[in-house]
N, C-alpha and C positions, 0 to 999 in steps of 0.2 A: 504493499499499499504506500509506504513512504517513497519508494522509488518512482512510482507513477505520479504522485503528488509533486515530487521534485522535478521530474521531467517537464510537467506541465508549467510549473513556475519558471523554470529555466528558459523554456521556449519564449515566454512573455517578457522575460527581463531585457531591458535595454543593455547593449554590450558594446565593447570596443575590441579591436584586433590590431595590435601595434606591430606584429611581426608576421607578415603575410607576403609570401613570394609569389610574384605574378606567374612565372613560368612553371611553378610547382602546383598550380591551382586551376589549370585549363580543364574544362569539361571534356570528357572523351569524345562526345559528339562534335565538339569544336575541333579537336585534333584530327579526327577523322576527315571532317570537312575541309579543313585547311590543307591536309596532306593531299587530298584529291585535287584541290585547286592548284597545288604546287607540282602536281604530277609525280609525287613521290611513290615508290613501291612500298606499300604498307605490309606489315607482318600479320595483318589481320583482315578479316572480311567484313567486320562491323565494329561499331564503337566498343560493345561489350568485350570483344576479344582483344581489344587494345589495352584493356585494364592491366594485365599482367606486365605490360611494358612501361606503364605510367605509375604504377602503384605498388607500394610495399606489400608483399603478401604475408605469409605467416612468419617468416624469419628474416632478420637482417643482421649482418655481423658487424657492420661498421659505418661511419659516416661516408666513407668512400663508396661503399656498396649502395647506400642510400642515394647519393648524388648521381649514380649511374641511371636512375629513373628519369633524369632530365635529358638523356641522350636523344630520344626521339623528338621531343619538343624543341631541342636546339637546332634542328633543321627547319623549323618554321619560324614565324614571327620576325621576318626580315623586310616587311612592308609596313607603311604607316597604317594602312587599312586593317592589317591583321593585328597589329599592336593595339590600335584603337578598339577593335572589336573585343579582344580578350580582356582589356581593362574595363570596358563597359560591362561585360558579362560577370567580372568579379564583383562589381557593385551590386549586381542583380543577386548574386549568390549571398552577399552580406545582407542585403534586405530580407531575404527569405528567412534569415535567422535572427532578425531584429537587431543587427549590428548597426549602431548609430554612427560609428566613425571607424575608418580603417586607414592605415598607413601601408601602402603597397610598395614593396621593394623589388628591384630588378637590376641586372647588370647591363647598362646600355651598350657596352662594347660586345656583348654577345649577339647583337641584332643588326650587324653591319654587312652581312654577306651580299646584299644587294646594293650596296653603296650609300646607304643612308648616312647622314652625319649624326653625331651624338645628339646635337640640338633637335634634329627632326625626330629622332627616336624618343627622347624625353618628352617633347611636345606631343607626340602621337599618344602616349600613355596618359599624359595629363588630359588631353582632349577626350579620351574615352571615359576616364574617371569622372570628369565634369559632366559629360553627357548623362552618365549613370546617376550622378549626384542630383542633377536637375530632375530626372525622371523618378528617382526612388527616394530621394530625400536623405540619403546616406552622405555624411560629410567624408571627404577623402583628401589624402595627400600622397605624394610620391617620395620614396627614399631611393636615391641612386646608389647602387652598390659598386665599389671597387672590388676587384677580384684578386685573391691571393696568388693565383698562378700567372697573372698578367704582370707585365713590366712596370717599373716605377713610371715611365713615360706614358704608358696607356692609362694608368690610374690617375696621373696628374691631369690628363685630358678629361677624364670623368669629372673631376672636382671643378675644373674650369667650366665645363659645360653645364654642370649642375648649378653653379653659383649664379648663372644668368637667369635661372628659373626659381631661385630661392624667394619664397614669399608669393610666388605666382603658380602654386600648385605643387611645388617641391619643398619638402619640410627639412630633409636632412641627407647626409651621405653615410655610407656603411662600408664595412669590409667583410667580405663573405668568401666562403670556399674552404679548402682543405686546411684547417687550422693546424693539425699536427705537422704537416710538411712545411708550412709557411707561417711561422709565429709572428705575433703582432709587432715585435720590435723592427721587423724589416721595412715597416711602412710609416716611419716617423715623418719622412719628408712629405709624403702624400697628404697626411692629415695636419701637418703644419700649414699647408696651403689652405686647407678647409677652414682652420682656425683663423688664419689671416683674412680670409674672405667672409667670416662671420657665419659659415654655414654649420649648423649643429651636426653632431657626430654620434652615431651608435655603432658598436663594434661587436661582431660575433666573437665571443671569447668564453673560455671555460666550458666548451662543449667537447671538442675532440682533443683540446689542449688543456693544461693545468692552469691554476690560479695566477701564475706569473703572467699569463696573457691578459687576465683581467686587470692586474696591476698596471701593466704596460698601457693597456687601452685607456685607463683613467689618467694616469700620471703623464704619459707622453703622446697619446693619440687624441687627447681632449675629449674622450667619450663622455657624453652625458647620460647614456644608458648602455646597458650590456645585453647583447643578444645571447640568450640561454643563461650562462653563468652558473651552470649546474655544479661545476667543480670548485665553486667559491669556498665550500666548507673545508677544503684541504689545507688552507692557510688562514689561521685565525687573525693575523694581521691585515691580510687583504679583506677578510670579512668585516673587520672593524672599519677599514677605509670605506667600504661600500655603505655600511651603516651610518658612519659619521657624516658622510656627504649625500646621503639619501639618493644614491645612484640606483635607479629602477633596474630590475632584471626582467627581461622579456622572456619568460619561461614558456616552453612549448611542450607540455608533458608527454603527449603521445609520440611525437617526433623525438624527443629526448630519450625515450625508451628504445625506439626503433633504431637510432643511430648508435646505441650503446654508450651514450653520455652517462647513463646509469645501467646497471646490470638488470634490474627489474624494479617493479613498482615498490617492493619492500625497501628498496635502497634509495628511492627518490626523495630528495630533501625539501620538497616544497612545504610540507607542514612545519618543519623545523624553521625554515627561513621565515615563514609567516609569523609563527609564534615569537620569533626572536626580533620582530620589528623591521625586517628587510622589506623594502618596497617592491613586492613581487607583482607582476602582471601575468596574465594567462592568455596565450595566443595559440594560433593554429599552425604557423609555419607554412605548410603546404597542404591545401585542402585535398588535392587529388593524390599526390604522392603518399600522404600519411592516411588517406581515407578518413578524414576528420572534419569536424566543424566546430564552432566555438561552444555550442551547446553540449556536444559530446565531451569536449575537454573539461568543461565545468561539471558535468555529471560525474566524470571520473574522480574529480576532487571529492565530491560528496560520498561517492561509493567507497573509494579506497582510502581516504584520509579523514573521513568524517567531518568535512567542512559543513558548517551550517549554512542556511540560505543567508543569514546576516553576514557571515564571513564572506561568502561568495559576493554579496553586494559591495563589501569593503574592497575586495580585489578588483571589481568592476570600476569603483571610484579611483583606486590606484591607477588604473589605465588612463583615466582622465588626467590625473595629476601628472603622469608620465608623458603624456602626449606632447608632440611638437606642435602646440598650438599657442595662441596668444592667451593672456589672462582672461579677456572678455570671452573668447571662444570657450575656454574651459568652464567659465562660470555659467554660460548658457547651457552647456552639456550637463553640468552637475545639477542645475535646476531641473532639467527635464528628467534626469535619472531619479532624483529625489521624488518627483511627482509620480513617476511610474512606480517606484518602490512603495509609496504610500497606497497607491491604488491596489497594489498586490498584497497589501497588509504587512510590508516589511519595514521595520523601524530603523 
């Protein structure tokens, strides 16, 4: 009875999703359609058969294996039309789960096979999000990802391009990719430029690498938020740094288990982090690759860690506090959330 009640409440709750990758969240139907348009030879006869190529199945051994699920999509999304379409559809998917605000991240350098400039790519994604925002009422922003396996020069180009859209649909820049192979300290020059240009920073850290990457991200890469941060607990001094500076963690529970950032649910530290006052947020990471949505993520917290509905609402408010939004925008969202909470009988 409790599970059914919780699911109903969770569906109705207003939500945010701050860590959401564009290319990991395409609908199989869209991948199938775009592949046909591009004349690609598909390994499947219909969208359902594509799922095994796009989605983690029963087991996953590492982040590297997890990232292999992006291979098929990487051959797509090289036109402005395709980029705008999938961005728009992501807003639609958010609306279906009553998500009120999303920050959508992607690596612009991954979409240049047809000769698009970085500016054209970023603008196409922003246009798709804004079209969805207008139709569905979901507020949106873009986060442009630098990639760990790319050169410093390529990543500096991303910062330069992103800076021209800051405050015009783009909220921040990020560092993503194989953390274990490319630790955070290699990218100081890149994020010094972001800091110089006044573009906020979030960094994937403490997922496939240890807490030293979290420390580096905050102290040298100017990170205002940490993507994942699961391994923060391994260093009490770094944990204290995060607490003292109220650096939010963008935790993605289902993805974090799939990538083996944690061995299993019993080992997942989200309850400990929450109880100790760390500013955690809960996000989806990749809707399609992880076969998830924000309601499912929150339901897991209730089922596996006994989070109450009041604690869930606090985590959702953490998402607003952590968002790359102006104070007035945050206040408007908070007001809306509190009104919805009261309607649902949550104090």
